[in-house]
C-alpha positions, 0 to 999 in steps of 0.5 A: 184783870183775869187770866187763864194762868198766872205764873209767879217767877220769871226765871227760866222755869217760869218763862218756859212754863209761860211759853209752853202754856201760852203756845196752847192759846191760854192767856198767861200773866207772868209776875216777878217781884224784881224790877229787872232780871238779876245776874246769877251763876246758875243754869248754864249747862244745858243737857241734851234733853233740854236741848231737845225741848228748846229745839221743839219750842223754836228757841234753840237757834236763837240761843246758839246765836248768843254764842252758846258753846256746844260740848260733847264730853263731861269728864272727871279729872284729877288735880293734874288733869289726868282723866278719872272718868269720861262720859262721851255724849256723842254715843247717846241715842237719838239726835241730841248728843251734846251739852250746850253751855250758855249764859243763864241771862241769854237763856232767859232772854231767848225764852222771854223774846219768844213768848206768845202774844197771849203772854203778859210779862210784868216786872216789879209785881209781888204776889202777897197771897193766893185766892181760893174758892169755898172748897179750898181750890186755888183760883188766882193770886193777890198782887201788889206793885207800884202802889196798887193792890189787885187780885188776878183770878186764874184757873191755874197758878204756876209757882216758879218762885224759887227755893224759898217759894212763898206760894209753896208755903201758902199752898200748904205743901211741905218741903224737905230742904237740907244744906250740903256741908260745903259751899261753892264760889263761882267766878266768871273768868274772862279771856279764858279759852278752855276745852270744849268739855265740862270738867270736874276736877276731884281734888283734896279740897273737893270739887273744882268745875270748869266749862266754857261760856260765850265770849271767850269766857269760862265758868269756874266753881270751887268748893269751899268750907262754909266759913272760908270767905267770912270776914276780910278774905285774903283773895290773893292767898286764897288763889295761891292755894287754889292753884297749888291744889289744882295744878290743872287750872294754872294756865288760867291764873292771870284770868282767875286773878283778874276775876276774883272781885267778881266772885259769887258765894253760893250755899248748896242745898237739896230740896224735895217737896211732898207733892208737886200740885194742889188743885189749881196750883203747880210747883215748877223748878226750884219751888219743887226741887233742887239738886247739887249744881255739880250734876247740872240738872237744875234748869234742865228739870225746870224746863222738863216741868214746863214741857210736861205741864203743858202736855197735860193741859194739851191732853185736856184740849187746852181748856182753862176749865177748872176740872180739866186743869185739875185732871192735868195737874194730876197727870203732871204729878204722876209723870214728873214725880218718878223722874224728879226722884230719879234725878235727885238720887243720881245728882246726890250720888254723883255729887258725893263722889266728887265733893267728899273730902275725907273718910269712907265717903271719899274712899267709896267715891274713888272706888266707884269712879274707877269701877265705873270708868272701866265699865262701858255699860255703866258709863253708858247708863251714867251718860244716859241718866245725866243727859236725860236722854235715856233714863235707866236707874242703876239697880242694886246689882249695878251698885255692887258692880261699881263697888267691885263686890260683883264682877260684871260679865256684861261690862264691855257690852254697852247695850246689855242689861244688868243680870237682874234686868233680864 
């Protein structure tokens, strides 16, 4: 068979790409090596910019119908629940001013259910390599599954095959991946009503993140040392220590203890690629970028990738002609690279502020948090950057204001620029 586009990977980024490209009338084949979608704790905090994208695709109302929880505030609190820094999303510019907390499986389901008729979704198909023409341009993929091997020619291949991305390696795109010095253990806590807020507790053990999920549930992420759950862990004793470290979550104790056996232990990485495209191929989602989950930017960036890639093809008339596709890929690279670099910086700085547990990084994080919390202008900048609705990178002067090295004369005027920006 042949297609205009082959999307490899049926996670949120791959399905979003298929939906956006299929809406242009392109024939899209989506391939995933899993036979059924795997359940995993990820991609549940949808920032306002992602809410906008879903609404533009007609996917927002179906996602709301799954019980997704609207949230208007992101707060950093101390272990007792006292506020350290609160971002009020209701003051954001534009029409989208809330986070949506949704099941990742529901998000994938809504995207899959809304795929255009021109999209063919195939499970249990493993891509074994790339097709290329004599000039080296990617012209499709080689696939195996159900005992058969085949080649699928296509004008565009979208690699949405995750952080390890075999297609990225096959395309010769270098990536820099580094692991954070801690992991996260995730719990799906049932029968646990929590506030309509994404709450990051800054504790002696590092991050403890809580937010609501559909069906009277909540997600709990806890920062752990790399070897904390090796061997036969004493889960009851571990829970006792967590409740002692973070008294604010003690009301959830019965529900947390009941969910200990459903934990997922996650390594935490940063990943950035040298480029997003080669002729005939685009990287989307974690194949191209990964950030710390605390900043809630991963799936949001993936859907932004899909929207931008489709916009580039639309600007070329939606044609699968290779020269037009490659022009669209160059436009995608130019549009997404600066934004993804910005997201990576914001996410890393935000995560260090909360996850550092010792030394100078912890002291600087506390100082920057206090100064930012007392500065409405910096709070507005931070909310705009994290939400994706008003991207304005913090300047060197802003950083000096956060550290208290300089006094910000515009601190109490949310819309005022920093002195260096005038």
